[in-house]
TORPA-787289 format. One record per residue (C-alpha): z, y, x; residue number from 0; residue in one letter. Coordinates in steps of 0.2 Angstrom, whole numbers, plus 2048, in hexadecimal, padded with zeros to 3 digits. Layout:
<atoms>
> zz, yy, xx, resi, resn
> Z, Y, X, NUM, a .
...
</atoms>
This chain:
<atoms>
> zz, yy, xx, resi, resn
> EEC, 51B, 41B, 0, l .
> EF6, 517, 40A, 1, r .
> EEC, 509, 409, 2, h .
> EF3, 503, 419, 3, s .
> F05, 503, 413, 4, q .
> F00, 4FB, 401, 5, r .
> EF7, 4ED, 40B, 6, c .
> F07, 4EA, 415, 7, i .
> F10, 4EA, 405, 8, l .
> F07, 4DE, 3FD, 9, s .
> F07, 4D1, 40C, 10, v .
> F19, 4D3, 40C, 11, l .
> F1D, 4D1, 3FA, 12, k .
> F12, 4C2, 3FB, 13, e .
> F1B, 4BA, 40C, 14, i .
> F2C, 4BE, 407, 15, s .
> F2B, 4B4, 3F8, 16, e .
> F26, 4A4, 401, 17, k .
> F31, 4A5, 411, 18, r .
> F3D, 4AF, 41A, 19, e .
> F36, 4BF, 421, 20, t .
> F3B, 4CB, 42E, 21, v .
> F31, 4DC, 42E, 22, l .
> F30, 4E4, 43F, 23, c .
> F28, 4F7, 43E, 24, l .
> F20, 502, 44B, 25, e .
> F26, 512, 442, 26, m .
> F39, 50E, 446, 27, f .
> F40, 50D, 458, 28, h .
> F4A, 501, 45E, 29, g .
> F58, 50F, 461, 30, t .
> F58, 513, 44D, 31, d .
> F5D, 502, 449, 32, q .
> F6E, 505, 442, 33, k .
> F68, 512, 436, 34, s .
> F59, 508, 430, 35, v .
> F67, 4FA, 42C, 36, d .
> F72, 506, 424, 37, g .
> F63, 50E, 41A, 38, y .
> F5E, 4FC, 414, 39, l .
> F71, 4F7, 410, 40, a .
> F73, 508, 406, 41, g .
> F7F, 50E, 411, 42, a .
> F77, 51E, 415, 43, i .
> F6A, 528, 409, 44, g .
> F58, 52C, 40B, 45, e .
> F59, 53C, 413, 46, k .
> F68, 539, 41F, 47, e .
> F5C, 52A, 425, 48, f .
> F4E, 534, 428, 49, l .
> F58, 541, 431, 50, k .
> F61, 536, 43B, 51, k .
> F51, 52C, 440, 52, i .
> F48, 53B, 443, 53, r .
> F39, 535, 437, 54, y .
> F30, 546, 437, 55, a .
> F30, 547, 44A, 56, e .
> F2B, 536, 44E, 57, k .
> F1F, 530, 441, 58, w .
> F12, 53D, 43A, 59, a .
> F0F, 531, 42A, 60, y .
> F14, 533, 418, 61, n .
> F25, 52B, 415, 62, w .
> F22, 525, 403, 63, n .
> F17, 516, 407, 64, p .
> F23, 511, 413, 65, w .
> F32, 514, 407, 66, k .
> F29, 507, 3FC, 67, r .
> F28, 4F9, 409, 68, i .
> F3B, 4FD, 40D, 69, l .
> F40, 4FD, 3FB, 70, d .
> F39, 4EB, 3F9, 71, l .
> F41, 4E5, 40A, 72, c .
> F52, 4EE, 403, 73, r .
> F50, 4E3, 3F2, 74, e .
> F4B, 4D3, 3FB, 75, r .
> F57, 4D4, 409, 76, k .
> F4A, 4D5, 417, 77, i .
> F4E, 4D9, 427, 78, p .
> F45, 4E8, 42E, 79, v .
> F45, 4EB, 441, 80, l .
> F40, 4FB, 44A, 81, g .
> F35, 4F5, 458, 82, i .
> F2E, 506, 460, 83, n .
> F35, 50F, 46F, 84, s .
> F32, 51F, 479, 85, e .
> F28, 51D, 489, 86, a .
> F2F, 522, 499, 87, r .
> F1E, 525, 4A0, 88, h .
> F0F, 52A, 496, 89, a .
> F02, 521, 4A0, 90, s .
> F0B, 512, 49D, 91, h .
> F0F, 515, 48A, 92, s .
> F07, 506, 482, 93, l .
> F0E, 4F9, 48E, 94, a .
> F20, 501, 48F, 95, e .
> F1F, 501, 47C, 96, r .
> F1A, 4EE, 479, 97, d .
> F27, 4E9, 486, 98, a .
> F33, 4F0, 47D, 99, t .
> F2B, 4E9, 46B, 100, s .
> F28, 4D8, 473, 101, a .
> F3C, 4D7, 477, 102, q .
> F41, 4DB, 465, 103, i .
> F33, 4D0, 45D, 104, i .
> F38, 4C2, 469, 105, g .
> F4B, 4C4, 465, 106, q .
> F46, 4C4, 452, 107, a .
> F3D, 4B4, 456, 108, l .
> F4B, 4AB, 45E, 109, i .
> F59, 4B1, 450, 110, r .
> F4D, 4AD, 442, 111, n .
> F44, 49C, 447, 112, p .
> F3E, 499, 435, 113, n .
> F39, 4A9, 430, 114, a .
> F28, 4B3, 432, 115, l .
> F29, 4C2, 43D, 116, i .
> F1E, 4CF, 435, 117, y .
> F19, 4DC, 441, 118, v .
> F12, 4EC, 43D, 119, v .
> F0B, 4F5, 44A, 120, d .
> EFC, 4FF, 451, 121, g .
> EEB, 4F8, 455, 122, d .
> EED, 4FA, 467, 123, y .
> EFE, 4F2, 466, 124, h .
> EF8, 4E2, 45D, 125, v .
> EE9, 4DF, 467, 126, a .
> EEC, 4CD, 46E, 127, p .
> EED, 4D2, 480, 128, e .
> EFB, 4DF, 47B, 129, h .
> F0B, 4DB, 471, 130, l .
> F05, 4CA, 46B, 131, p .
> F03, 4C6, 47D, 132, a .
> F14, 4CE, 482, 133, e .
> F1E, 4C5, 475, 134, v .
> F17, 4B4, 47A, 135, e .
> F1C, 4B7, 48C, 136, k .
> F2E, 4BB, 487, 137, r .
> F30, 4AC, 47C, 138, v .
> F25, 49D, 485, 139, a .
> F33, 49B, 491, 140, p .
> F3F, 496, 483, 141, l .
> F31, 48A, 47C, 142, g .
> F2D, 494, 46F, 143, l .
> F1A, 496, 469, 144, r .
> F18, 4A1, 45B, 145, p .
> F09, 4A0, 450, 146, t .
> F00, 4B1, 44E, 147, k .
> EF6, 4B9, 440, 148, v .
> EEF, 4CA, 446, 149, i .
> EEA, 4D5, 437, 150, l .
> EE0, 4E3, 43C, 151, y .
> EDD, 4F2, 430, 152, q .
> ED3, 501, 431, 153, n .
> ECA, 4FA, 440, 154, a .
> EBC, 508, 441, 155, e .
> EAF, 4FE, 44C, 156, s .
> EB1, 4F0, 440, 157, l .
> EAD, 4FA, 431, 158, y .
> E9E, 502, 438, 159, w .
> E98, 4F0, 43D, 160, k .
> E9B, 4EA, 42C, 161, l .
> E94, 4FA, 424, 162, a .
> E82, 4F6, 42D, 163, e .
> E83, 4E6, 427, 164, e .
> E85, 4EC, 414, 165, g .
> E97, 4E5, 414, 166, h .
> EA3, 4F5, 416, 167, e .
> EAB, 4F1, 404, 168, e .
> EB1, 4E0, 40B, 169, a .
> EC5, 4DF, 409, 170, d .
> EC8, 4D1, 416, 171, v .
> EBD, 4CC, 426, 172, v .
> EC2, 4BE, 431, 173, q .
> EBE, 4C2, 443, 174, v .
> EC5, 4B4, 44B, 175, a .
> ED1, 4A6, 449, 176, e .
> EE1, 4AF, 44B, 177, n .
</atoms>
């Protein structure tokens, strides 16, 4: 939903003014990183970039809201990392993709120890027992214990619960401490 990308942009604007930030996006594959870097550096244009990363094939969402996010990253020199991958086995897709994403995010944590690593990924991935647990598993042996804050957007079951209580217009709901 466009509102989701507006929220991502708003949060990114706010946090990147206060501290170093690295943006990790599910929409780009790790194998597309050279193209992402080239696009952000202005070395390749938008049409060439979208063609190189096969955006229309890999990501079924409108490009324009994402372009605004990347424009801000270019302007503020915020690194963007692609964290997605192709799963080899459909039945293990979530776990395989989480493992690849966790590897990239873990490397970002190590390379950018003072940065906020802002990960934008789907609800299943950001569930605490999935991607956050995978990242923790990979960096814990190095003595890293990153603080996590998980923002769920468009959680249908939560929406209907709030609607029953007459609170469906709430902008933010704290579900748990993290």
